C-alpha positions, -999 to +999 in steps of 0.1 A: +186+090+343+158+067+328+164+043+352+155+078+374+127+086+354+113+051+355+116+042+396+098+082+399+076+071+373+065+040+393+063+065+432+043+090+412+019+058+401+019+044+436+011+077+455-020+084+427-034+053+440-026+056+472-044+083+473-075+071+455-080+046+478-080+070+506-107+096+487-126+064+485-125+049+520-135+087+532-165+091+509-174+059+516-175+068+558-192+097+555-221+078+533-249+086+556-286+091+552-295+131+553-323+152+556-317+189+532-352+211+544-353+243+515-362+263+547-359+262+581-384+294+593-400+285+623-439+284+623-437+273+579-436+248+560-409+233+540-402+209+517-372+176+529-350+159+506-335+125+523-304+113+508-302+075+508-270+057+497-271+025+490-239+010+517-240-026+515-216-047+488-237-072+481-277-066+490-300-039+480-321-012+501-355-018+495-372-004+523-368+032+539-393+046+570-391+078+581-398+086+621-418+123+621-415+139+657-443+133+679-434+166+705-435+190+676-456+170+653-464+175+619-502+186+611-491+180+571-476+155+552-469+155+516-454+130+491-434+136+462-438+105+444-410+084+431-410+060+403-409+023+414-415+030+452-449+035+473-453+054+502-471+054+530-479+081+555-488+066+588-512+086+614-507+076+650-520+091+684-495+114+700-480+108+735-498+136+750-519+168+731-500+192+717-516+232+707-499+241+671-513+271+662-539+276+686-553+242+679-547+208+702-537+184+683-537+145+695-535+128+662-506+135+635-485+117+610-456+098+631-439+080+601-438+076+563-431+040+546-409+040+506-407+003+499-397-007+462-406-030+438-378-054+426-370-033+396-363-003+413-346-014+452-311+001+450-280-013+442-242-009+452-229+029+444-266+040+439-284+066+460-324+076+459-338+109+471-368+106+488-390+143+492-420+155+515-434+189+519-439+194+558-457+216+580-461+236+603-422+242+613-415+248+655-403+281+670-370+286+662-338+269+680-356+234+680-335+205+664-355+181+642-348+148+644-359+121+616-348+091+628-351+065+601-346+027+592-332+015+561-337-023+547-318-042+528-327-075+507-308-100+531-329-089+560-301-065+572-319-032+591-298+000+594-311+029+620-302+059+617-312+071+651-275+081+673-278+120+683-250+136+674-233+158+701-212+190+705-181+189+703-180+146+704-174+127+673-200+121+648-217+088+655-213+055+633-252+062+622-263+092+634-298+105+629-310+131+602-322+163+616-320+203+611-324+228+633-352+254+629-342+293+625-358+327+626-395+329+608-393+344+578-421+372+583-432+363+549-466+350+534-449+327+509-439+300+538-473+303+554-490+275+530-475+243+514-484+256+480-461+286+486-431+269+501-403+272+479-393+240+455-362+224+464-333+239+440-306+220+422-281+240+443-291+219+471-262+190+475-268+166+505-237+163+535-227+132+522-214+152+487-198+180+504-180+156+527-168+138+496-158+167+478-139+181+503-123+146+510-113+152+471-103+187+472-078+175+500-067+145+481-061+165+445-043+191+460-017+172+478-012+150+446-006+179+428+017+193+451+033+158+448+039+156+411+044+192+407+079+185+428+089+157+414+087+175+384+108+201+395+132+170+409+131+160+370+141+190+359+168+196+383+176+159+374+185+161+343+199+197+341+225+180+370+227+154+343+237+178+315+262+196+332+283+162+341+281+150+308+300+182+291 
């Protein structure tokens, strides 16, 4: 009986270790640069939060550059300060004039670049959130794509610029994006100052994916542990009956 219990415990340890490795692998695979808007209503202003994980085991993330749309440009872009990171909003000529709220626009912010000082570069298992206040958002149903380039201290640059296609597997380096929805219809979304602040209820796509993975793994592990415990009880009963 004791030998059987020892064997079962070793098996449980192996199962738990395997489940942990599966969860960690799945979490790493889902660690992308993502964007979370706090409002997607057309013709309004919103806060965009970019979540940037460091995916290198040896190098640190030292710079992030996000490209802003030029076909549906933002005429207003403000940066939320991040300790240890400098930010630069770059304004460029648009490929062609665009009419925004009845005004013809020929220049607009085209990218934002964040650069870390040596102390605040992102190391292994670290991430940083970068926030912008932007507007106005384009018409409902427009996909706003915000391609990003993540630079590491070893010179590696990871371009998050691949387009996702419905019904197709997610690309290795998907571009951060979101789709606008119907206009809010309230004055609260018509000025940058009135845009709703980001709240603690927001989570990144990466965090959601990791949570789902852990839920599945822990559920499976719980089922295995429960079944094994039942087996041990039944085995003990059979051994006690045989001894009598």
